[in-house]
GULOTOR-609691 format. One record per residue (C-alpha): residue number from 1; residue in three letters; x, y, z. Coordinates in nm, 2 decimals, always signed. Example, Ala and Ser with C-alpha at 12.3 -4.5 7.8 and 13.67 -1.06 7.14 Angstrom:
@seq = 1&type = ALA&X = +1.23&Y = -0.45&Z = +0.78
@seq = 2&type = SER&X = +1.37&Y = -0.11&Z = +0.71
end
This chain:
@seq = 1&type = MET&X = -3.06&Y = +7.31&Z = -7.11
@seq = 2&type = ASN&X = -3.10&Y = +7.34&Z = -7.48
@seq = 3&type = SER&X = -3.40&Y = +7.51&Z = -7.64
@seq = 4&type = LYS&X = -3.60&Y = +7.18&Z = -7.68
@seq = 5&type = GLN&X = -3.56&Y = +7.09&Z = -7.32
@seq = 6&type = ARG&X = -3.64&Y = +7.44&Z = -7.20
@seq = 7&type = VAL&X = -3.96&Y = +7.47&Z = -7.39
@seq = 8&type = LEU&X = -4.08&Y = +7.12&Z = -7.30
@seq = 9&type = THR&X = -4.01&Y = +7.18&Z = -6.94
@seq = 10&type = ALA&X = -4.22&Y = +7.50&Z = -6.94
@seq = 11&type = LEU&X = -4.50&Y = +7.32&Z = -7.13
@seq = 12&type = ARG&X = -4.50&Y = +7.06&Z = -6.86
@seq = 13&type = ARG&X = -4.55&Y = +7.34&Z = -6.62
@seq = 14&type = GLY&X = -4.20&Y = +7.30&Z = -6.48
@seq = 15&type = GLN&X = -3.92&Y = +7.55&Z = -6.42
@seq = 16&type = PRO&X = -3.64&Y = +7.54&Z = -6.67
@seq = 17&type = ASP&X = -3.31&Y = +7.73&Z = -6.64
@seq = 18&type = ARG&X = -3.47&Y = +8.04&Z = -6.78
@seq = 19&type = VAL&X = -3.80&Y = +8.16&Z = -6.92
@seq = 20&type = PRO&X = -3.83&Y = +8.03&Z = -7.28
@seq = 21&type = HIS&X = -3.86&Y = +8.30&Z = -7.55
@seq = 22&type = CYS&X = -4.08&Y = +8.19&Z = -7.85
@seq = 23&type = GLU&X = -4.29&Y = +8.34&Z = -8.13
@seq = 24&type = LEU&X = -4.56&Y = +8.19&Z = -8.35
@seq = 25&type = GLY&X = -4.46&Y = +8.41&Z = -8.64
@seq = 26&type = ILE&X = -4.24&Y = +8.69&Z = -8.77
@seq = 27&type = ASP&X = -4.36&Y = +8.90&Z = -9.06
@seq = 28&type = ARG&X = -4.11&Y = +8.90&Z = -9.34
@seq = 29&type = ALA&X = -4.12&Y = +9.27&Z = -9.37
@seq = 30&type = LEU&X = -3.98&Y = +9.30&Z = -9.01
@seq = 31&type = ALA&X = -3.73&Y = +9.01&Z = -9.06
@seq = 32&type = GLN&X = -3.58&Y = +9.19&Z = -9.36
@seq = 33&type = GLN&X = -3.53&Y = +9.50&Z = -9.15
@seq = 34&type = LEU&X = -3.38&Y = +9.30&Z = -8.86
@seq = 35&type = MET&X = -3.15&Y = +9.09&Z = -9.07
@seq = 36&type = GLY&X = -3.07&Y = +9.33&Z = -9.36
@seq = 37&type = TRP&X = -3.21&Y = +9.08&Z = -9.61
@seq = 38&type = GLY&X = -3.25&Y = +9.33&Z = -9.89
@seq = 39&type = ALA&X = -3.54&Y = +9.51&Z = -10.06
@seq = 40&type = PRO&X = -3.88&Y = +9.53&Z = -9.89
@seq = 41&type = ILE&X = -4.11&Y = +9.23&Z = -9.95
@seq = 42&type = SER&X = -4.35&Y = +9.26&Z = -10.24
@seq = 43&type = GLN&X = -4.72&Y = +9.25&Z = -10.15
@seq = 44&type = ALA&X = -4.76&Y = +8.93&Z = -10.34
@seq = 45&type = ALA&X = -4.50&Y = +8.73&Z = -10.16
@seq = 46&type = ASN&X = -4.55&Y = +8.51&Z = -9.85
@seq = 47&type = LEU&X = -4.88&Y = +8.68&Z = -9.75
@seq = 48&type = GLU&X = -5.05&Y = +8.37&Z = -9.60
@seq = 49&type = ALA&X = -4.78&Y = +8.23&Z = -9.38
@seq = 50&type = ASN&X = -4.46&Y = +8.44&Z = -9.39
@seq = 51&type = THR&X = -4.28&Y = +8.11&Z = -9.45
@seq = 52&type = TYR&X = -3.90&Y = +8.08&Z = -9.41
@seq = 53&type = SER&X = -3.65&Y = +7.82&Z = -9.50
@seq = 54&type = VAL&X = -3.50&Y = +7.65&Z = -9.20
@seq = 55&type = GLU&X = -3.17&Y = +7.84&Z = -9.26
@seq = 56&type = GLU&X = -3.36&Y = +8.17&Z = -9.25
@seq = 57&type = ALA&X = -3.56&Y = +8.06&Z = -8.94
@seq = 58&type = ILE&X = -3.25&Y = +7.97&Z = -8.75
@seq = 59&type = ALA&X = -3.07&Y = +8.29&Z = -8.84
@seq = 60&type = LEU&X = -3.37&Y = +8.49&Z = -8.71
@seq = 61&type = ALA&X = -3.40&Y = +8.28&Z = -8.39
@seq = 62&type = ARG&X = -3.03&Y = +8.32&Z = -8.31
@seq = 63&type = HIS&X = -3.05&Y = +8.70&Z = -8.38
@seq = 64&type = LEU&X = -3.35&Y = +8.73&Z = -8.14
@seq = 65&type = GLY&X = -3.26&Y = +8.47&Z = -7.89
@seq = 66&type = LEU&X = -3.57&Y = +8.26&Z = -7.96
@seq = 67&type = ASP&X = -3.60&Y = +7.90&Z = -7.84
@seq = 68&type = ASN&X = -3.83&Y = +7.79&Z = -8.12
@seq = 69&type = LEU&X = -3.87&Y = +7.77&Z = -8.50
@seq = 70&type = SER&X = -4.22&Y = +7.78&Z = -8.65
@seq = 71&type = TYR&X = -4.33&Y = +7.59&Z = -8.95
@seq = 72&type = VAL&X = -4.67&Y = +7.69&Z = -9.09
@seq = 73&type = LEU&X = -4.92&Y = +7.47&Z = -9.28
@seq = 74&type = ARG&X = -5.27&Y = +7.59&Z = -9.29
@seq = 75&type = ALA&X = -5.57&Y = +7.50&Z = -9.51
@seq = 76&type = PRO&X = -5.68&Y = +7.78&Z = -9.74
@seq = 77&type = VAL&X = -5.94&Y = +8.04&Z = -9.63
@seq = 78&type = TYR&X = -6.22&Y = +8.12&Z = -9.87
@seq = 79&type = ALA&X = -6.25&Y = +8.49&Z = -9.81
@seq = 80&type = ARG&X = -6.14&Y = +8.77&Z = -10.03
@seq = 81&type = LYS&X = -5.79&Y = +8.89&Z = -9.94
@seq = 82&type = VAL&X = -5.70&Y = +9.25&Z = -9.87
@seq = 83&type = VAL&X = -5.33&Y = +9.36&Z = -9.86
@seq = 84&type = GLY&X = -5.25&Y = +9.62&Z = -9.59
@seq = 85&type = LYS&X = -4.93&Y = +9.80&Z = -9.51
@seq = 86&type = ASP&X = -4.60&Y = +9.61&Z = -9.54
@seq = 87&type = GLY&X = -4.78&Y = +9.33&Z = -9.73
@seq = 88&type = ARG&X = -4.98&Y = +9.22&Z = -9.42
@seq = 89&type = LEU&X = -5.28&Y = +9.01&Z = -9.52
@seq = 90&type = PHE&X = -5.63&Y = +9.08&Z = -9.40
@seq = 91&type = TYR&X = -5.95&Y = +8.89&Z = -9.49
@seq = 92&type = GLY&X = -6.26&Y = +9.06&Z = -9.63
@seq = 93&type = GLU&X = -6.58&Y = +8.93&Z = -9.77
@seq = 94&type = GLY&X = -6.65&Y = +8.56&Z = -9.72
@seq = 95&type = GLN&X = -6.71&Y = +8.34&Z = -10.02
@seq = 96&type = LEU&X = -6.90&Y = +8.04&Z = -9.86
@seq = 97&type = ARG&X = -7.24&Y = +8.20&Z = -9.81
@seq = 98&type = SER&X = -7.47&Y = +7.91&Z = -9.90
@seq = 99&type = GLU&X = -7.47&Y = +7.54&Z = -9.99
@seq = 100&type = ALA&X = -7.42&Y = +7.64&Z = -10.35
@seq = 101&type = ASP&X = -7.07&Y = +7.78&Z = -10.26
@seq = 102&type = LEU&X = -6.95&Y = +7.45&Z = -10.11
@seq = 103&type = ALA&X = -6.80&Y = +7.35&Z = -10.44
@seq = 104&type = LEU&X = -6.54&Y = +7.63&Z = -10.39
@seq = 105&type = LEU&X = -6.41&Y = +7.46&Z = -10.07
@seq = 106&type = GLU&X = -6.12&Y = +7.25&Z = -10.19
@seq = 107&type = LEU&X = -5.84&Y = +7.16&Z = -9.94
@seq = 108&type = PRO&X = -5.50&Y = +7.01&Z = -10.02
@seq = 109&type = ASP&X = -5.49&Y = +6.63&Z = -10.01
@seq = 110&type = PRO&X = -5.38&Y = +6.56&Z = -9.65
@seq = 111&type = HIS&X = -5.27&Y = +6.21&Z = -9.75
@seq = 112&type = ASP&X = -5.03&Y = +6.34&Z = -10.02
@seq = 113&type = ASP&X = -4.67&Y = +6.29&Z = -9.91
@seq = 114&type = ALA&X = -4.58&Y = +6.60&Z = -10.12
@seq = 115&type = LEU&X = -4.77&Y = +6.82&Z = -9.87
@seq = 116&type = TYR&X = -4.52&Y = +6.74&Z = -9.60
@seq = 117&type = ALA&X = -4.19&Y = +6.75&Z = -9.80
@seq = 118&type = ASP&X = -4.10&Y = +7.10&Z = -9.69
@seq = 119&type = ALA&X = -4.19&Y = +7.02&Z = -9.33
@seq = 120&type = GLU&X = -3.95&Y = +6.72&Z = -9.34
@seq = 121&type = ALA&X = -3.67&Y = +6.94&Z = -9.48
@seq = 122&type = PHE&X = -3.74&Y = +7.20&Z = -9.21
@seq = 123&type = LEU&X = -3.73&Y = +6.95&Z = -8.93
@seq = 124&type = ALA&X = -3.41&Y = +6.79&Z = -9.07
@seq = 125&type = GLY&X = -3.22&Y = +7.12&Z = -9.02
@seq = 126&type = SER&X = -3.39&Y = +7.24&Z = -8.70
@seq = 127&type = GLY&X = -3.11&Y = +7.12&Z = -8.46
@seq = 128&type = ASP&X = -3.17&Y = +7.19&Z = -8.09
@seq = 129&type = PHE&X = -3.44&Y = +7.45&Z = -8.15
@seq = 130&type = SER&X = -3.79&Y = +7.36&Z = -8.04
@seq = 131&type = ALA&X = -3.98&Y = +7.29&Z = -8.37
@seq = 132&type = TRP&X = -4.34&Y = +7.42&Z = -8.37
@seq = 133&type = PHE&X = -4.60&Y = +7.31&Z = -8.62
@seq = 134&type = ILE&X = -4.85&Y = +7.59&Z = -8.67
@seq = 135&type = THR&X = -5.19&Y = +7.52&Z = -8.82
@seq = 136&type = ARG&X = -5.57&Y = +7.57&Z = -8.75
@seq = 137&type = MET&X = -5.84&Y = +7.35&Z = -8.60
@seq = 138&type = GLY&X = -6.09&Y = +7.50&Z = -8.84
@seq = 139&type = ILE&X = -6.35&Y = +7.73&Z = -8.66
@seq = 140&type = PHE&X = -6.16&Y = +8.05&Z = -8.76
@seq = 141&type = PRO&X = -6.14&Y = +7.97&Z = -9.14
@seq = 142&type = THR&X = -6.51&Y = +7.86&Z = -9.12
@seq = 143&type = MET&X = -6.61&Y = +8.20&Z = -8.98
@seq = 144&type = LEU&X = -6.39&Y = +8.39&Z = -9.22
@seq = 145&type = GLY&X = -6.51&Y = +8.19&Z = -9.52
@seq = 146&type = MET&X = -6.87&Y = +8.25&Z = -9.44
@seq = 147&type = GLY&X = -6.83&Y = +8.61&Z = -9.32
@seq = 148&type = THR&X = -6.93&Y = +8.73&Z = -8.98
@seq = 149&type = GLU&X = -7.29&Y = +8.81&Z = -9.06
@seq = 150&type = THR&X = -7.36&Y = +8.49&Z = -9.26
@seq = 151&type = PHE&X = -7.20&Y = +8.28&Z = -8.99
@seq = 152&type = SER&X = -7.39&Y = +8.45&Z = -8.71
@seq = 153&type = VAL&X = -7.73&Y = +8.41&Z = -8.88
@seq = 154&type = ALA&X = -7.65&Y = +8.05&Z = -8.97
@seq = 155&type = LEU&X = -7.59&Y = +7.97&Z = -8.61
@seq = 156&type = TYR&X = -7.97&Y = +7.99&Z = -8.57
@seq = 157&type = GLU&X = -8.11&Y = +7.94&Z = -8.91
@seq = 158&type = ASN&X = -7.87&Y = +7.70&Z = -9.09
@seq = 159&type = ARG&X = -7.64&Y = +7.52&Z = -8.84
@seq = 160&type = GLY&X = -7.60&Y = +7.24&Z = -9.09
@seq = 161&type = LEU&X = -7.41&Y = +7.47&Z = -9.33
@seq = 162&type = ILE&X = -7.17&Y = +7.57&Z = -9.05
@seq = 163&type = GLU&X = -7.11&Y = +7.21&Z = -8.95
@seq = 164&type = THR&X = -7.05&Y = +7.10&Z = -9.31
@seq = 165&type = ILE&X = -6.78&Y = +7.36&Z = -9.36
@seq = 166&type = LEU&X = -6.63&Y = +7.31&Z = -9.02
@seq = 167&type = ASP&X = -6.61&Y = +6.94&Z = -9.05
@seq = 168&type = ARG&X = -6.43&Y = +6.96&Z = -9.38
@seq = 169&type = TYR&X = -6.16&Y = +7.17&Z = -9.20
@seq = 170&type = VAL&X = -6.15&Y = +6.95&Z = -8.89
@seq = 171&type = ASP&X = -6.14&Y = +6.63&Z = -9.10
@seq = 172&type = TRP&X = -5.84&Y = +6.78&Z = -9.28
@seq = 173&type = ALA&X = -5.67&Y = +6.89&Z = -8.96
@seq = 174&type = ILE&X = -5.71&Y = +6.55&Z = -8.80
@seq = 175&type = VAL&X = -5.53&Y = +6.37&Z = -9.09
@seq = 176&type = VAL&X = -5.26&Y = +6.64&Z = -9.08
@seq = 177&type = ALA&X = -5.22&Y = +6.61&Z = -8.71
@seq = 178&type = GLU&X = -5.18&Y = +6.24&Z = -8.71
@seq = 179&type = ARG&X = -4.90&Y = +6.27&Z = -8.97
@seq = 180&type = VAL&X = -4.71&Y = +6.57&Z = -8.83
@seq = 181&type = CYS&X = -4.71&Y = +6.43&Z = -8.47
@seq = 182&type = ARG&X = -4.51&Y = +6.14&Z = -8.60
@seq = 183&type = MET&X = -4.26&Y = +6.35&Z = -8.79
@seq = 184&type = GLY&X = -4.05&Y = +6.49&Z = -8.51
@seq = 185&type = PHE&X = -4.21&Y = +6.83&Z = -8.43
@seq = 186&type = ASP&X = -4.19&Y = +6.93&Z = -8.06
@seq = 187&type = VAL&X = -4.51&Y = +7.14&Z = -8.03
@seq = 188&type = TYR&X = -4.84&Y = +7.14&Z = -8.21
@seq = 189&type = VAL&X = -5.02&Y = +7.48&Z = -8.23
@seq = 190&type = THR&X = -5.37&Y = +7.57&Z = -8.36
@seq = 191&type = THR&X = -5.45&Y = +7.94&Z = -8.43
@seq = 192&type = ASP&X = -5.82&Y = +8.00&Z = -8.44
@seq = 193&type = ASP&X = -5.94&Y = +8.34&Z = -8.32
@seq = 194&type = MET&X = -6.27&Y = +8.33&Z = -8.14
@seq = 195&type = ALA&X = -6.30&Y = +8.64&Z = -7.94
@seq = 196&type = PHE&X = -6.31&Y = +9.02&Z = -7.93
@seq = 197&type = LYS&X = -6.13&Y = +9.20&Z = -7.66
@seq = 198&type = THR&X = -6.45&Y = +9.22&Z = -7.45
@seq = 199&type = ALA&X = -6.60&Y = +8.87&Z = -7.51
@seq = 200&type = PRO&X = -6.60&Y = +8.57&Z = -7.74
@seq = 201&type = PHE&X = -6.76&Y = +8.58&Z = -8.08
@seq = 202&type = PHE&X = -7.03&Y = +8.34&Z = -7.97
@seq = 203&type = SER&X = -7.17&Y = +8.21&Z = -7.64
@seq = 204&type = PRO&X = -7.03&Y = +7.93&Z = -7.43
@seq = 205&type = LYS&X = -7.34&Y = +7.72&Z = -7.52
@seq = 206&type = ILE&X = -7.25&Y = +7.75&Z = -7.89
@seq = 207&type = PHE&X = -6.89&Y = +7.68&Z = -7.81
@seq = 208&type = ARG&X = -6.98&Y = +7.36&Z = -7.62
@seq = 209&type = GLU&X = -7.22&Y = +7.24&Z = -7.89
@seq = 210&type = LEU&X = -7.03&Y = +7.33&Z = -8.20
@seq = 211&type = VAL&X = -6.66&Y = +7.36&Z = -8.13
@seq = 212&type = VAL&X = -6.56&Y = +7.15&Z = -7.83
@seq = 213&type = PRO&X = -6.67&Y = +6.82&Z = -7.97
@seq = 214&type = ARG&X = -6.45&Y = +6.88&Z = -8.27
@seq = 215&type = TYR&X = -6.16&Y = +6.99&Z = -8.05
@seq = 216&type = ARG&X = -6.20&Y = +6.65&Z = -7.88
@seq = 217&type = ARG&X = -6.20&Y = +6.47&Z = -8.21
@seq = 218&type = LEU&X = -5.87&Y = +6.64&Z = -8.30
@seq = 219&type = ALA&X = -5.73&Y = +6.58&Z = -7.96
@seq = 220&type = GLU&X = -5.74&Y = +6.20&Z = -8.02
@seq = 221&type = LYS&X = -5.47&Y = +6.25&Z = -8.29
@seq = 222&type = VAL&X = -5.25&Y = +6.51&Z = -8.12
@seq = 223&type = THR&X = -4.98&Y = +6.34&Z = -7.93
@seq = 224&type = LEU&X = -4.75&Y = +6.64&Z = -7.89
@seq = 225&type = PRO&X = -4.79&Y = +6.93&Z = -7.64
@seq = 226&type = TRP&X = -5.08&Y = +7.13&Z = -7.79
@seq = 227&type = VAL&X = -5.09&Y = +7.51&Z = -7.77
@seq = 228&type = VAL&X = -5.41&Y = +7.69&Z = -7.86
@seq = 229&type = HIS&X = -5.40&Y = +8.05&Z = -7.98
@seq = 230&type = SER&X = -5.68&Y = +8.29&Z = -7.99
@seq = 231&type = ASP&X = -5.68&Y = +8.67&Z = -7.95
@seq = 232&type = GLY&X = -5.94&Y = +8.84&Z = -7.73
@seq = 233&type = ASN&X = -6.11&Y = +8.75&Z = -7.41
@seq = 234&type = MET&X = -6.12&Y = +8.37&Z = -7.41
@seq = 235&type = LEU&X = -6.18&Y = +8.33&Z = -7.03
@seq = 236&type = PRO&X = -6.54&Y = +8.20&Z = -7.09
@seq = 237&type = PHE&X = -6.40&Y = +7.92&Z = -7.30
@seq = 238&type = LEU&X = -6.08&Y = +7.84&Z = -7.11
@seq = 239&type = ASP&X = -6.21&Y = +7.57&Z = -6.88
@seq = 240&type = ASP&X = -6.35&Y = +7.38&Z = -7.18
@seq = 241&type = LEU&X = -6.02&Y = +7.41&Z = -7.36
@seq = 242&type = VAL&X = -5.83&Y = +7.28&Z = -7.06
@seq = 243&type = SER&X = -6.07&Y = +6.99&Z = -7.04
@seq = 244&type = VAL&X = -5.97&Y = +6.89&Z = -7.40
@seq = 245&type = GLY&X = -5.61&Y = +6.84&Z = -7.28
@seq = 246&type = ILE&X = -5.42&Y = +7.14&Z = -7.42
@seq = 247&type = ALA&X = -5.07&Y = +7.20&Z = -7.28
@seq = 248&type = GLY&X = -5.07&Y = +7.58&Z = -7.32
@seq = 249&type = PHE&X = -5.28&Y = +7.89&Z = -7.41
@seq = 250&type = HIS&X = -5.15&Y = +8.19&Z = -7.61
@seq = 251&type = PRO&X = -5.14&Y = +8.49&Z = -7.61
@seq = 252&type = ASN&X = -5.36&Y = +8.60&Z = -7.31
@seq = 253&type = GLU&X = -5.41&Y = +8.93&Z = -7.49
@seq = 254&type = LYS&X = -5.33&Y = +9.24&Z = -7.29
@seq = 255&type = GLY&X = -5.65&Y = +9.45&Z = -7.24
@seq = 256&type = ALA&X = -5.86&Y = +9.13&Z = -7.28
@seq = 257&type = MET&X = -5.72&Y = +8.89&Z = -7.03
@seq = 258&type = ASP&X = -5.51&Y = +8.93&Z = -6.71
@seq = 259&type = ILE&X = -5.22&Y = +8.70&Z = -6.78
@seq = 260&type = ALA&X = -5.11&Y = +8.70&Z = -6.41
@seq = 261&type = GLY&X = -5.46&Y = +8.60&Z = -6.32
@seq = 262&type = VAL&X = -5.46&Y = +8.32&Z = -6.58
@seq = 263&type = LYS&X = -5.13&Y = +8.19&Z = -6.43
@seq = 264&type = ARG&X = -5.28&Y = +8.20&Z = -6.08
@seq = 265&type = ASP&X = -5.60&Y = +8.02&Z = -6.18
@seq = 266&type = TYR&X = -5.48&Y = +7.78&Z = -6.45
@seq = 267&type = GLY&X = -5.10&Y = +7.75&Z = -6.40
@seq = 268&type = ASP&X = -5.14&Y = +7.41&Z = -6.23
@seq = 269&type = ARG&X = -5.31&Y = +7.28&Z = -6.55
@seq = 270&type = ILE&X = -5.16&Y = +7.46&Z = -6.85
@seq = 271&type = CYS&X = -4.85&Y = +7.66&Z = -6.95
@seq = 272&type = VAL&X = -4.92&Y = +8.03&Z = -7.00
@seq = 273&type = LEU&X = -4.78&Y = +8.20&Z = -7.31
@seq = 274&type = GLY&X = -4.76&Y = +8.58&Z = -7.38
@seq = 275&type = ASN&X = -4.80&Y = +8.87&Z = -7.39
@seq = 276&type = VAL&X = -4.56&Y = +9.16&Z = -7.45
@seq = 277&type = ASP&X = -4.78&Y = +9.45&Z = -7.56
@seq = 278&type = LEU&X = -4.77&Y = +9.51&Z = -7.94
@seq = 279&type = ASN&X = -4.86&Y = +9.87&Z = -7.89
@seq = 280&type = ILE&X = -4.54&Y = +9.92&Z = -7.68
@seq = 281&type = LEU&X = -4.33&Y = +9.73&Z = -7.94
@seq = 282&type = GLY&X = -4.48&Y = +9.94&Z = -8.22
@seq = 283&type = LEU&X = -4.51&Y = +10.28&Z = -8.06
@seq = 284&type = GLY&X = -4.31&Y = +10.29&Z = -7.74
@seq = 285&type = SER&X = -3.94&Y = +10.34&Z = -7.65
@seq = 286&type = THR&X = -3.68&Y = +10.08&Z = -7.58
@seq = 287&type = ALA&X = -3.70&Y = +10.18&Z = -7.22
@seq = 288&type = ASP&X = -4.08&Y = +10.11&Z = -7.23
@seq = 289&type = VAL&X = -4.01&Y = +9.76&Z = -7.37
@seq = 290&type = ASP&X = -3.75&Y = +9.69&Z = -7.11
@seq = 291&type = SER&X = -3.99&Y = +9.78&Z = -6.83
@seq = 292&type = GLU&X = -4.27&Y = +9.58&Z = -6.99
@seq = 293&type = VAL&X = -4.06&Y = +9.26&Z = -7.02
@seq = 294&type = HIS&X = -3.92&Y = +9.30&Z = -6.66
@seq = 295&type = ASP&X = -4.27&Y = +9.34&Z = -6.51
@seq = 296&type = LEU&X = -4.42&Y = +9.06&Z = -6.71
@seq = 297&type = ILE&X = -4.15&Y = +8.81&Z = -6.62
@seq = 298&type = ARG&X = -4.17&Y = +8.91&Z = -6.25
@seq = 299&type = ALA&X = -4.55&Y = +8.87&Z = -6.26
@seq = 300&type = VAL&X = -4.59&Y = +8.55&Z = -6.45
@seq = 301&type = GLY&X = -4.25&Y = +8.37&Z = -6.45
@seq = 302&type = PRO&X = -4.22&Y = +8.25&Z = -6.09
@seq = 303&type = GLY&X = -4.25&Y = +7.87&Z = -6.06
@seq = 304&type = GLY&X = -4.21&Y = +7.81&Z = -6.43
@seq = 305&type = GLY&X = -4.49&Y = +7.71&Z = -6.66
@seq = 306&type = TYR&X = -4.44&Y = +8.03&Z = -6.86
@seq = 307&type = ILE&X = -4.32&Y = +8.11&Z = -7.21
@seq = 308&type = ILE&X = -4.27&Y = +8.47&Z = -7.30
@seq = 309&type = THR&X = -4.39&Y = +8.58&Z = -7.64
@seq = 310&type = SER&X = -4.53&Y = +8.89&Z = -7.80
@seq = 311&type = GLY&X = -4.90&Y = +8.96&Z = -7.76
@seq = 312&type = ASN&X = -4.97&Y = +8.80&Z = -8.10
@seq = 313&type = SER&X = -4.67&Y = +8.77&Z = -8.34
@seq = 314&type = LEU&X = -4.39&Y = +8.99&Z = -8.45
@seq = 315&type = ALA&X = -4.57&Y = +9.21&Z = -8.70
@seq = 316&type = GLY&X = -4.42&Y = +9.42&Z = -8.98
@seq = 317&type = TYR&X = -4.52&Y = +9.74&Z = -8.82
@seq = 318&type = LEU&X = -4.31&Y = +9.69&Z = -8.50
@seq = 319&type = LYS&X = -4.00&Y = +9.90&Z = -8.44
@seq = 320&type = PRO&X = -3.69&Y = +9.68&Z = -8.51
@seq = 321&type = GLU&X = -3.51&Y = +9.85&Z = -8.22
@seq = 322&type = ASN&X = -3.79&Y = +9.76&Z = -7.99
@seq = 323&type = VAL&X = -3.80&Y = +9.39&Z = -8.10
@seq = 324&type = LEU&X = -3.42&Y = +9.38&Z = -8.02
@seq = 325&type = ALA&X = -3.48&Y = +9.55&Z = -7.69
@seq = 326&type = PHE&X = -3.74&Y = +9.28&Z = -7.61
@seq = 327&type = SER&X = -3.49&Y = +9.01&Z = -7.68
@seq = 328&type = ASP&X = -3.22&Y = +9.18&Z = -7.47
@seq = 329&type = ALA&X = -3.46&Y = +9.22&Z = -7.18
@seq = 330&type = VAL&X = -3.55&Y = +8.85&Z = -7.18
@seq = 331&type = ARG&X = -3.18&Y = +8.77&Z = -7.17
@seq = 332&type = ARG&X = -3.14&Y = +9.00&Z = -6.87
@seq = 333&type = TYR&X = -3.44&Y = +8.92&Z = -6.66
@seq = 334&type = GLY&X = -3.54&Y = +8.57&Z = -6.77
@seq = 335&type = HIS&X = -3.30&Y = +8.35&Z = -6.57
@seq = 336&type = TYR&X = -3.43&Y = +8.16&Z = -6.27
@seq = 337&type = ALA&X = -3.22&Y = +8.18&Z = -5.96
end
């Protein structure tokens, strides 16, 4: 099997020749260490998406044994940006706090051909790798743009403001989805964090009233296998997401969700993606990484319908030797008999 076939088989809940190894993103600071690409990245460069040319993406994928290449196109987030270690971007105070701030909310024209030119070039060079389009549905940039406190209060006092902001993002995502699903991508991914480790940010009732109907609107235009990402404990929302028609869920965060339990309870309906512990990749030994990958594949891999990834993405603070040990372990333990 080539990578496209391997990933598609797993997303269809089948068993390929080996467990696919994929990532949503790789911080450029880490990529430079892995690949010897020169001086450390400046804090001003590639903060939003850690974007790569297709040549860079392929070089990284081959070095790490990945089956996918990720292309990122996300609408802007209207929150103040804070730069952390290794140029990693964090969001601070929201800027969309009232109706008066809506004039700030300007999104790229989703009908403009120029918006997709880089994606077309990326696809043209992607070869047999599985090409993943990474974007957002819109609830996460809505929460970030409003700020947690403003968003939470508005759920009860000004739901209309939330819906106005959210619909602008969702309307944008719908047009983009319809376009990119015709372009030749293999997988469509939305990354909207909605949970802490212990529980979601809001109740299942709010999720069903506010978020699920907009997921359904988007689903009408998504014709590719759709993977949803959210950190944290998303179990209270998982049945609703499955009902929308998603193909896979990522990353089943360790300490928040039991990935083996998710495979047991949902593996007949969705592909399970995840969740090599970032703490081990950042702080452990190569032997710890080897054991983690071995145990994870043994617990979640049988029968297929599983794609191994890190527990979020390959962050700049991870040890390069551990990231390479991760790849080596997948090669050793990932083959189906």
